[in-house]
All heavy atoms as an XYZ file, in Angstrom:
839
protein
N     269.382     41.508     14.726
C     268.398     40.691     14.115
C     267.127     40.762     14.967
O     267.220     40.687     16.178
C     268.995     39.270     14.097
C     268.118     38.234     13.417
S     268.603     38.205     11.701
C     267.475     37.085     11.074
N     266.007     40.775     14.322
C     264.736     40.852     15.073
C     264.174     39.447     15.244
O     264.319     38.583     14.398
C     263.732     41.617     14.258
C     264.098     43.055     14.012
C     264.301     43.528     12.731
C     264.322     43.907     15.036
C     264.732     44.816     12.533
C     264.730     45.230     14.875
C     264.924     45.678     13.575
N     263.599     39.177     16.389
C     262.983     37.844     16.626
C     261.499     38.007     16.519
O     260.957     39.066     16.524
C     263.369     37.376     18.029
O     262.795     38.093     19.022
N     260.898     36.870     16.504
C     259.383     36.836     16.460
C     258.747     37.529     17.685
O     257.770     38.163     17.535
C     258.814     35.356     16.256
C     257.331     35.381     16.059
C     259.190     34.592     17.423
C     256.972     35.920     14.691
N     259.440     37.441     18.804
C     258.883     38.093     19.945
C     258.880     39.595     19.876
O     257.957     40.208     20.394
C     259.722     37.705     21.219
C     259.436     36.249     21.670
C     260.321     35.858     22.809
N     260.723     34.508     22.348
C     261.814     33.980     22.708
N     262.730     34.571     23.368
N     262.083     32.745     22.356
N     259.807     40.182     19.178
C     259.740     41.602     18.954
C     258.497     42.033     18.262
O     257.893     43.007     18.602
C     261.000     42.102     18.125
C     262.301     41.881     18.882
O     262.285     42.007     20.085
O     263.272     41.582     18.218
N     258.153     41.356     17.157
C     256.910     41.696     16.418
C     255.624     41.346     17.207
O     254.669     42.024     17.060
C     256.935     41.102     15.059
C     257.985     41.778     14.126
C     259.186     41.113     13.812
C     257.747     43.025     13.647
C     260.104     41.738     13.028
C     258.692     43.668     12.845
C     259.930     43.009     12.523
N     255.714     40.295     17.951
C     254.561     39.970     18.785
C     254.264     41.107     19.830
O     253.144     41.576     19.932
C     254.749     38.541     19.498
C     253.652     38.351     20.569
C     254.728     37.463     18.492
N     255.379     41.451     20.492
C     255.188     42.554     21.467
C     254.766     43.838     20.802
O     253.860     44.543     21.337
C     256.586     42.791     22.154
O     256.924     41.582     22.796
C     256.433     43.908     23.236
N     255.329     44.146     19.650
C     254.975     45.362     18.923
C     253.494     45.326     18.592
O     252.773     46.296     18.746
C     255.854     45.485     17.711
N     253.046     44.211     18.029
C     251.644     44.080     17.648
C     250.726     44.266     18.818
O     249.730     44.955     18.729
C     251.412     42.741     16.912
N     251.040     43.620     19.919
C     250.275     43.771     21.182
C     250.190     45.246     21.640
O     249.097     45.770     21.989
C     250.761     42.828     22.229
C     250.477     41.370     21.881
C     250.100     43.168     23.633
C     251.181     40.340     22.696
N     251.320     45.848     21.716
C     251.362     47.277     22.212
C     250.643     48.171     21.221
O     250.006     49.166     21.660
C     252.840     47.742     22.358
C     253.457     47.046     23.600
O     252.781     46.623     24.521
N     254.788     47.067     23.611
N     250.718     47.941     19.947
C     250.031     48.792     18.940
C     248.516     48.576     19.083
O     247.732     49.550     19.100
C     250.506     48.540     17.527
C     251.964     49.014     17.407
C     249.638     49.200     16.449
C     252.668     48.508     16.160
N     248.088     47.339     19.344
C     246.678     47.081     19.588
C     246.205     47.792     20.848
O     245.069     48.322     20.897
C     246.366     45.566     19.677
C     246.420     44.818     18.381
C     246.305     43.331     18.574
C     245.271     45.290     17.488
N     247.009     47.818     21.875
C     246.708     48.524     23.131
C     246.546     50.002     22.866
O     245.647     50.636     23.430
N     247.421     50.574     22.053
C     247.343     51.983     21.764
C     246.075     52.304     20.908
O     245.396     53.344     21.116
C     248.586     52.426     20.929
N     245.714     51.393     19.975
C     244.466     51.549     19.169
C     243.279     51.618     20.137
O     242.404     52.444     20.017
C     244.360     50.377     18.146
C     245.387     50.639     17.004
C     242.976     50.359     17.586
C     245.531     49.438     16.085
N     243.264     50.569     21.035
C     242.115     50.548     21.981
C     242.083     51.815     22.846
O     241.010     52.321     23.112
C     242.271     49.267     22.865
C     241.145     49.090     23.809
O     239.976     49.142     23.317
O     241.346     48.898     25.039
N     243.193     52.305     23.297
C     243.241     53.504     24.177
C     242.674     54.736     23.369
O     241.916     55.479     23.925
C     244.689     53.769     24.615
N     243.102     54.908     22.138
C     242.609     56.038     21.369
C     241.170     55.887     21.078
O     240.346     56.848     21.071
C     243.466     56.155     20.051
C     244.808     56.898     20.138
C     245.516     56.821     18.801
C     244.524     58.328     20.605
N     240.731     54.619     20.715
C     239.284     54.456     20.468
C     238.453     54.756     21.669
O     237.373     55.352     21.572
C     239.034     53.017     19.913
C     239.509     52.801     18.529
C     239.302     51.346     18.066
O     239.172     50.460     18.934
O     239.315     51.165     16.860
N     238.975     54.390     22.873
C     238.218     54.649     24.085
C     238.091     56.094     24.355
O     237.056     56.629     24.753
C     238.878     53.967     25.273
O     238.832     52.567     25.177
N     239.193     56.805     24.191
C     239.242     58.321     24.385
C     238.253     58.990     23.425
O     237.551     59.894     23.812
C     240.668     58.816     24.305
N     238.316     58.566     22.172
C     237.454     59.141     21.171
C     235.951     58.879     21.500
O     235.129     59.728     21.294
C     237.779     58.650     19.777
C     239.060     59.238     19.133
C     239.503     58.396     17.952
C     238.813     60.693     18.716
N     235.695     57.668     21.934
C     234.288     57.361     22.325
C     233.798     58.145     23.494
O     232.573     58.448     23.511
C     234.177     55.802     22.614
N     234.626     58.481     24.378
C     234.181     59.224     25.584
C     233.938     60.747     25.238
O     233.154     61.360     25.856
C     235.293     59.248     26.667
C     235.250     58.101     27.589
C     236.112     58.341     28.790
N     237.357     59.048     28.541
C     238.464     58.429     28.215
N     238.499     57.102     28.115
N     239.615     59.130     28.055
N     234.635     61.250     24.213
C     234.491     62.638     23.920
C     233.194     62.915     23.174
O     232.625     62.115     22.454
C     235.688     63.054     23.030
N     232.735     64.138     23.317
C     231.497     64.561     22.602
C     231.859     64.609     21.123
O     232.955     64.914     20.696
C     231.112     65.959     23.072
N     230.808     64.323     20.258
C     231.101     64.214     18.876
C     231.526     65.580     18.247
O     232.153     65.547     17.169
C     229.869     63.689     18.128
O     228.759     64.543     18.379
N     231.172     66.667     18.845
C     231.553     67.989     18.304
C     232.764     68.584     19.003
O     233.130     69.729     18.733
C     230.410     68.921     18.381
C     229.906     69.185     19.787
O     230.338     68.442     20.709
O     229.166     70.119     20.023
N     233.388     67.823     19.907
C     234.617     68.366     20.604
C     235.895     68.394     19.708
O     236.070     67.487     18.895
C     234.885     67.404     21.793
N     236.562     69.486     19.849
C     237.829     69.660     18.947
C     238.975     68.855     19.602
O     239.878     68.493     18.901
C     238.187     71.128     18.892
C     237.230     71.922     18.042
O     236.540     71.292     17.233
O     237.156     73.103     18.268
N     238.946     68.618     20.905
C     239.981     67.854     21.596
C     239.361     66.719     22.359
O     238.144     66.663     22.671
C     240.730     68.761     22.519
O     239.878     69.229     23.546
C     241.498     69.862     21.848
N     240.219     65.736     22.610
C     239.827     64.630     23.486
C     240.744     64.517     24.716
O     241.915     64.998     24.623
C     239.850     63.220     22.727
C     241.272     62.872     22.199
C     238.871     63.259     21.555
C     241.424     61.467     21.726
N     240.254     64.050     25.784
C     241.077     63.817     26.950
C     241.452     62.421     27.079
O     240.648     61.498     26.825
C     240.310     64.300     28.213
C     239.890     65.780     28.299
C     238.955     65.989     29.508
C     241.106     66.636     28.357
N     242.681     62.220     27.485
C     243.240     60.867     27.701
C     243.656     60.707     29.180
O     244.064     61.644     29.852
C     244.400     60.534     26.779
C     245.592     61.527     26.928
C     243.930     60.390     25.337
C     246.837     61.133     26.188
N     243.496     59.497     29.675
C     243.841     59.174     31.023
C     245.322     58.812     31.081
O     246.023     58.669     30.091
C     243.002     58.001     31.622
O     243.352     56.756     30.864
C     241.497     58.225     31.485
N     245.829     58.710     32.345
C     247.251     58.300     32.510
C     247.519     56.979     31.894
O     248.520     56.744     31.164
C     247.634     58.179     33.981
C     247.834     59.511     34.649
O     248.237     60.454     33.924
O     247.648     59.594     35.846
N     246.630     56.004     32.040
C     246.799     54.671     31.463
C     246.726     54.725     29.940
O     247.545     54.070     29.277
C     245.723     53.737     31.999
C     245.904     52.302     31.548
C     244.865     51.377     32.083
O     243.825     51.824     32.586
N     245.053     50.103     31.907
N     245.812     55.465     29.403
C     245.775     55.584     27.928
C     247.046     56.255     27.374
O     247.563     55.825     26.330
C     244.524     56.362     27.515
C     243.265     55.641     27.768
C     242.002     56.519     27.623
O     242.127     57.792     27.784
O     240.939     56.017     27.546
N     247.568     57.292     28.089
C     248.795     57.912     27.725
C     249.909     56.912     27.580
O     250.685     56.953     26.668
C     249.083     59.060     28.689
C     250.282     59.894     28.292
C     250.635     60.931     29.374
C     249.979     62.293     29.069
N     250.533     63.356     29.823
N     250.030     56.045     28.616
C     251.092     55.033     28.561
C     250.951     54.041     27.426
O     251.893     53.718     26.767
C     251.157     54.324     29.924
C     251.754     55.088     31.043
C     253.193     55.563     30.704
O     254.005     54.715     30.360
O     253.492     56.718     30.922
N     249.744     53.605     27.238
C     249.505     52.630     26.103
C     249.761     53.330     24.731
O     250.355     52.708     23.881
C     247.999     52.232     26.142
C     247.630     51.292     27.248
C     246.176     51.110     27.318
C     248.357     49.959     27.159
N     249.520     54.550     24.611
C     249.713     55.279     23.393
C     251.267     55.430     23.215
O     251.769     55.275     22.071
C     249.043     56.649     23.349
C     247.534     56.457     23.252
C     249.496     57.524     22.176
C     246.727     57.751     23.594
N     251.950     55.753     24.304
C     253.418     55.884     24.178
C     254.051     54.570     23.739
O     254.926     54.553     22.833
C     254.018     56.272     25.537
C     253.810     57.756     25.850
C     254.502     58.071     27.176
N     254.203     59.423     27.559
C     254.213     59.842     28.791
N     254.407     58.983     29.825
N     253.948     61.060     29.080
N     253.644     53.461     24.360
C     254.176     52.146     23.910
C     253.869     51.923     22.443
O     254.678     51.330     21.679
C     253.590     51.003     24.752
C     254.194     50.943     26.187
C     253.366     50.767     27.235
C     255.552     50.968     26.366
C     253.915     50.612     28.514
C     256.119     50.909     27.632
C     255.217     50.724     28.738
N     252.624     52.208     22.046
C     252.244     52.012     20.685
C     253.096     52.846     19.747
O     253.467     52.324     18.633
N     253.425     54.081     20.052
C     254.252     54.932     19.198
C     255.630     54.316     19.042
O     256.151     54.278     17.968
C     254.259     56.383     19.714
C     252.879     57.045     19.531
C     255.362     57.190     19.073
C     252.739     58.400     20.239
N     256.243     53.954     20.204
C     257.565     53.313     20.136
C     257.567     52.121     19.292
O     258.456     51.947     18.413
C     258.049     53.005     21.566
C     259.294     52.127     21.487
C     258.273     54.265     22.340
N     256.545     51.207     19.433
C     256.556     50.024     18.678
C     256.193     50.220     17.201
O     256.631     49.517     16.324
C     255.643     48.954     19.305
C     256.329     48.397     20.609
O     257.590     48.321     20.610
O     255.616     48.058     21.568
N     255.360     51.268     16.967
C     255.074     51.591     15.578
C     256.316     51.990     14.794
O     256.524     51.622     13.673
C     253.961     52.679     15.468
N     257.137     52.816     15.551
C     258.422     53.211     14.960
C     259.295     52.016     14.664
O     260.001     51.957     13.698
C     259.103     54.216     15.850
C     258.481     55.589     15.819
C     259.174     56.564     16.744
N     258.658     57.857     16.616
C     258.749     58.735     17.522
N     259.445     58.557     18.661
N     258.238     59.941     17.415
N     259.346     51.074     15.600
C     260.082     49.863     15.447
C     259.698     49.079     14.245
O     260.513     48.687     13.407
C     259.970     48.990     16.693
C     260.366     47.583     16.548
C     261.698     47.192     16.403
C     259.483     46.515     16.434
C     262.057     45.864     16.216
C     259.786     45.235     16.247
C     261.115     44.908     16.135
N     258.370     48.930     14.076
C     257.888     48.093     12.958
C     258.185     48.840     11.617
O     258.646     48.190     10.637
C     256.373     47.767     13.096
C     255.764     47.225     11.795
C     256.135     46.878     14.255
N     257.946     50.118     11.549
C     258.179     50.852     10.380
C     259.690     50.828     10.017
O     260.076     50.689      8.781
C     257.706     52.328     10.507
C     256.220     52.491     10.528
C     255.820     53.884     10.928
C     255.642     52.153      9.181
N     260.586     50.981     10.944
C     262.001     50.991     10.647
C     262.446     49.629     10.186
O     263.360     49.440      9.308
C     262.828     51.404     11.882
O     262.735     50.484     12.958
N     261.849     48.540     10.718
C     262.122     47.168     10.313
C     261.724     47.003      8.824
O     262.271     46.111      8.136
C     261.395     46.165     11.168
N     260.764     47.737      8.383
C     260.303     47.664      6.967
C     260.919     48.758      6.128
O     260.564     48.969      4.943
C     258.778     47.798      6.889
C     258.148     46.500      7.324
N     257.825     45.451      6.503
C     257.728     46.094      8.617
C     257.229     44.522      7.157
N     257.179     44.822      8.486
N     261.905     49.447      6.705
C     262.596     50.470      5.875
C     261.813     51.702      5.651
O     262.010     52.445      4.675
N     260.826     51.940      6.477
C     259.894     53.134      6.247
C     260.153     54.168      7.364
O     260.446     53.854      8.487
C     258.444     52.670      6.254
C     258.059     51.763      5.207
C     256.614     51.301      5.277
O     255.807     51.968      5.901
N     256.309     50.190      4.648
N     259.918     55.422      6.966
C     260.041     56.539      7.965
C     258.772     56.648      8.725
O     257.703     56.576      8.123
C     260.314     57.848      7.220
C     261.718     57.957      6.690
C     262.736     58.144      7.758
O     262.467     58.825      8.720
O     263.818     57.507      7.688
N     258.866     56.874     10.029
C     257.594     57.081     10.803
C     256.934     58.375     10.347
O     257.707     59.366     10.113
C     258.118     57.204     12.243
C     259.452     56.679     12.255
C     260.041     56.777     10.916
N     255.681     58.452     10.260
C     254.984     59.657      9.868
C     255.114     60.717     10.937
O     255.250     60.405     12.136
C     253.498     59.263      9.745
C     253.337     57.943     10.452
C     254.730     57.324     10.434
N     255.133     61.966     10.550
C     255.315     63.116     11.459
C     254.261     63.127     12.543
O     254.487     63.585     13.620
C     255.447     64.399     10.709
C     256.714     64.571      9.944
C     256.786     65.929      9.286
C     258.096     65.953      8.478
N     258.276     67.311      7.890
N     253.064     62.714     12.154
C     251.958     62.775     13.145
C     252.296     62.006     14.426
O     251.882     62.365     15.495
C     250.621     62.327     12.512
C     250.561     60.829     12.234
C     249.435     62.786     13.346
N     253.095     60.899     14.340
C     253.486     60.161     15.532
C     254.335     60.990     16.465
O     254.180     61.038     17.633
C     254.166     58.858     15.129
C     253.302     57.759     14.527
C     254.138     56.524     14.205
C     252.115     57.409     15.336
N     255.324     61.675     15.836
C     256.222     62.531     16.605
C     255.429     63.692     17.223
O     255.695     64.052     18.393
C     257.364     63.090     15.729
O     258.143     62.002     15.265
N     254.535     64.287     16.434
C     253.761     65.377     16.946
C     252.895     64.917     18.164
O     252.725     65.640     19.116
C     252.881     65.964     15.838
C     253.632     66.648     14.727
C     252.698     67.055     13.618
C     254.370     67.879     15.232
N     252.288     63.758     18.063
C     251.513     63.242     19.204
C     252.379     62.941     20.389
O     251.950     63.303     21.521
C     250.725     62.014     18.740
C     249.764     61.518     19.837
C     248.649     62.515     20.069
C     249.160     60.210     19.435
N     253.571     62.510     20.170
C     254.458     62.245     21.287
C     254.761     63.509     22.024
O     254.709     63.550     23.266
C     255.841     61.635     20.802
O     255.538     60.433     20.126
C     256.777     61.354     21.932
N     255.035     64.596     21.315
C     255.268     65.839     21.936
C     254.018     66.366     22.696
O     254.105     66.889     23.827
C     255.732     66.890     20.979
C     257.087     66.649     20.349
C     257.361     67.669     19.172
C     258.161     66.805     21.378
N     252.894     66.174     22.041
C     251.648     66.707     22.652
C     251.313     65.995     23.961
O     250.948     66.592     24.973
C     250.502     66.544     21.627
C     249.124     66.991     22.038
C     249.174     68.498     22.198
N     247.903     68.990     22.636
C     247.272     70.066     22.114
N     247.828     70.665     21.108
N     246.136     70.366     22.547
N     251.410     64.614     24.026
C     251.062     63.890     25.195
C     252.076     64.022     26.293
O     251.842     63.753     27.431
C     250.675     62.425     24.905
C     251.868     61.632     24.423
C     249.512     62.295     24.000
C     251.641     60.143     24.320
N     253.260     64.499     25.909
C     254.300     64.712     26.943
C     253.923     65.910     27.771
O     254.325     66.004     28.954
C     255.664     64.890     26.326
N     253.167     66.834     27.300
C     252.888     68.101     27.931
C     251.400     68.286     28.278
O     251.044     69.267     28.881
C     253.326     69.249     27.056
C     254.800     69.216     26.756
O     255.614     69.063     27.659
N     255.167     69.399     25.527
N     250.566     67.330     27.868
C     249.093     67.585     28.061
C     248.378     66.235     28.055
O     248.841     65.222     27.594
C     248.596     68.505     26.898
O     247.219     68.621     27.014
N     247.149     66.322     28.628
C     246.241     65.207     28.490
C     245.196     65.425     27.445
O     244.267     64.641     27.319
C     245.583     64.925     29.914
C     246.527     64.246     30.865
C     247.247     65.054     31.771
C     246.662     62.907     30.850
C     248.106     64.482     32.659
C     247.534     62.344     31.706
C     248.265     63.055     32.637
N     245.312     66.495     26.686
C     244.355     66.793     25.592
C     245.045     66.567     24.248
O     246.242     66.921     24.094
C     243.954     68.281     25.648
C     242.967     68.599     26.769
C     242.433     69.968     26.571
O     243.108     70.868     25.983
O     241.347     70.199     27.080
N     244.292     65.956     23.399
C     244.777     65.673     22.033
C     243.774     66.228     21.038
O     242.584     65.993     21.232
C     244.944     64.183     21.762
C     245.900     63.470     22.759
C     245.434     63.889     20.331
C     246.004     62.015     22.655
N     244.202     66.932     20.011
C     243.212     67.365     19.000
C     242.592     66.140     18.322
O     243.273     65.123     18.063
C     244.064     68.078     18.012
C     245.284     68.536     18.749
C     245.518     67.481     19.749
N     241.292     66.162     18.206
C     240.510     65.086     17.611
C     241.118     64.653     16.250
O     241.275     63.445     15.996
C     239.032     65.382     17.454
C     238.180     64.225     16.845
C     236.785     64.658     16.703
N     236.041     64.693     17.985
C     235.546     63.605     18.599
N     235.713     62.415     18.106
N     234.932     63.755     19.721
N     241.418     65.591     15.426
C     241.913     65.298     14.062
C     243.241     64.479     14.174
O     243.456     63.555     13.382
C     242.070     66.566     13.236
N     244.148     64.933     15.066
C     245.401     64.248     15.217
C     245.223     62.857     15.784
O     245.866     61.925     15.318
C     246.294     65.105     16.136
C     247.716     64.574     16.180
C     248.656     65.504     16.976
C     248.806     66.822     16.311
N     249.660     67.711     16.997
N     244.325     62.712     16.751
C     244.025     61.347     17.280
C     243.446     60.451     16.175
O     243.887     59.287     16.100
C     242.991     61.517     18.418
N     242.611     60.931     15.318
C     242.092     60.103     14.223
C     243.153     59.718     13.279
O     243.212     58.582     12.754
C     240.920     60.836     13.558
O     239.909     61.103     14.468
N     244.077     60.726     12.937
C     245.229     60.352     11.996
C     246.158     59.375     12.606
O     246.594     58.474     11.893
C     245.954     61.684     11.699
N     246.420     59.485     13.890
C     247.307     58.495     14.536
C     246.630     57.151     14.610
O     247.275     56.107     14.391
C     247.742     59.047     15.942
C     248.417     57.921     16.708
C     248.633     60.190     15.837
N     245.397     57.112     14.861
C     244.635     55.840     14.894
C     244.731     55.124     13.551
O     244.994     53.928     13.501
C     243.194     56.151     15.284
C     242.291     54.940     15.564
C     242.834     54.072     16.635
C     240.863     55.388     15.867
N     244.580     55.864     12.489
C     244.743     55.266     11.143
C     246.172     54.768     10.892
O     246.370     53.665     10.332
C     244.376     56.238     10.064
N     247.133     55.537     11.393
C     248.561     55.059     11.255
C     248.805     53.812     12.065
O     249.462     52.861     11.613
C     249.508     56.195     11.690
C     249.577     57.322     10.740
C     250.144     56.977      9.380
O     250.916     55.983      9.292
O     249.793     57.714      8.444
N     248.261     53.791     13.303
C     248.442     52.563     14.127
C     247.857     51.375     13.457
O     248.434     50.295     13.503
C     247.780     52.738     15.483
C     248.610     53.551     16.542
C     247.980     54.233     17.538
C     249.957     53.494     16.502
C     248.717     54.922     18.429
C     250.739     54.212     17.425
C     250.058     54.939     18.426
N     246.708     51.479     12.837
C     246.060     50.338     12.210
C     246.927     49.876     11.062
O     247.000     48.673     10.812
C     244.652     50.754     11.695
C     243.650     50.863     12.884
C     242.257     51.103     12.389
N     241.349     51.084     13.535
C     240.415     51.994     13.767
N     240.184     52.951     12.886
N     239.648     51.918     14.796
N     247.437     50.720     10.218
C     248.274     50.331      9.069
C     249.582     49.654      9.602
O     250.011     48.660      9.020
C     248.552     51.469      8.126
O     249.356     52.420      8.722
N     250.147     50.183     10.645
C     251.412     49.636     11.149
C     251.119     48.294     11.819
O     251.912     47.337     11.705
C     252.039     50.576     12.149
C     253.255     49.935     12.870
C     252.538     51.912     11.453
N     249.995     48.153     12.503
C     249.587     46.926     13.059
C     249.406     45.845     11.993
O     249.833     44.639     12.222
C     248.322     47.124     13.889
C     248.025     45.962     14.899
C     247.145     44.923     14.308
O     246.367     45.214     13.355
O     247.242     43.762     14.683
N     248.888     46.203     10.874
C     248.769     45.246      9.732
C     250.115     44.818      9.251
O     250.356     43.650      8.955
C     247.984     45.871      8.657
N     251.139     45.759      9.245
C     252.484     45.355      8.871
C     253.090     44.393      9.884
O     253.691     43.384      9.474
C     253.398     46.610      8.858
C     253.428     47.445      7.602
C     254.296     48.672      7.842
C     253.886     46.662      6.412
N     252.827     44.631     11.132
C     253.353     43.746     12.198
C     252.712     42.355     12.118
O     253.406     41.360     12.260
C     253.113     44.341     13.593
N     251.443     42.309     11.762
C     250.803     40.994     11.602
C     251.344     40.214     10.424
O     251.456     39.033     10.472
C     249.283     41.196     11.462
C     248.599     41.446     12.746
C     247.063     41.499     12.616
O     246.577     41.251     11.490
O     246.434     41.714     13.665
N     251.673     40.947      9.381
C     252.289     40.209      8.222
C     253.659     39.610      8.584
O     253.958     38.542      8.085
C     252.453     41.125      7.007
O     253.350     42.177      7.305
C     251.180     41.682      6.444
N     254.410     40.286      9.465
C     255.606     39.746      9.923
C     255.403     38.430     10.730
O     256.139     37.563     10.719
C     256.439     40.716     10.716
C     256.955     41.879      9.873
O     257.384     41.579      8.792
O     256.962     42.984     10.362
N     254.321     38.472     11.523
C     253.965     37.306     12.356
C     253.556     36.154     11.520
O     253.958     34.983     11.805
C     252.881     37.632     13.308
C     253.214     38.737     14.364
C     251.943     39.000     15.206
C     254.313     38.292     15.240
N     252.820     36.333     10.463
C     252.325     35.199      9.649
C     253.402     34.758      8.647
O     253.369     33.642      8.264
C     251.079     35.595      8.915
O     251.350     36.734      8.089
C     249.916     35.868      9.846
N     254.309     35.626      8.331
C     255.361     35.229      7.366
C     256.498     34.464      8.022
O     257.290     33.847      7.322
C     255.901     36.498      6.645
N     256.685     34.653      9.296
C     257.821     34.019     10.001
C     257.369     32.743     10.640
O     256.418     32.730     11.427
C     258.314     35.016     11.141
O     258.566     36.241     10.557
C     259.583     34.460     11.769
N     258.034     31.636     10.283
C     257.706     30.344     10.916
C     258.018     30.430     12.384
O     259.068     30.918     12.815
C     258.503     29.326     10.141
C     259.542     30.089      9.431
C     259.124     31.457      9.334
N     257.152     29.778     13.219
C     257.407     29.751     14.631
C     257.787     28.329     15.027
O     257.089     27.361     14.726
C     256.103     30.162     15.428
C     255.748     31.615     14.983
C     256.354     30.040     16.901
C     254.384     31.983     15.517
N     258.980     28.264     15.747
C     259.407     26.900     16.265
C     258.774     26.659     17.593
O     258.816     27.494     18.472
C     260.933     26.943     16.293
N     258.224     25.504     17.797
C     257.602     25.160     19.000
C     258.471     24.192     19.766
O     259.044     23.268     19.137
C     256.211     24.537     18.802
C     255.205     25.432     18.104
C     253.956     24.657     17.783
C     254.862     26.669     18.922
N     258.629     24.419     21.046
C     259.428     23.467     21.870
C     258.586     22.202     22.185
O     257.375     22.306     22.405
C     259.829     24.141     23.186
N     259.223     21.088     22.252
C     258.499     19.820     22.497
C     258.300     19.670     23.950
O     258.928     20.182     24.815
C     259.288     18.606     21.928
């Protein structure tokens, strides 16, 4: 059974991955075919990928192949193709929206 904390953590980690990809894209030249990511961005992206898979599986959806491809790519390199980074960024945003719907749909009990 999933708890509200699982979706809160997932949403936070996905937002961190979005921020990491946006930062890497902003640093790259507009005509560059690849972008470079830092160690910290790599870790944030990894957490985001894991949690995106969690949210998608909770909704009975298969993770898109681009997430797996990016996982393999960042395991071996600090360079990511710009097109793949943009595709993953779009996926993260849609999964983050799914995680947010879980947060707003689930009542939260507050301790007194």
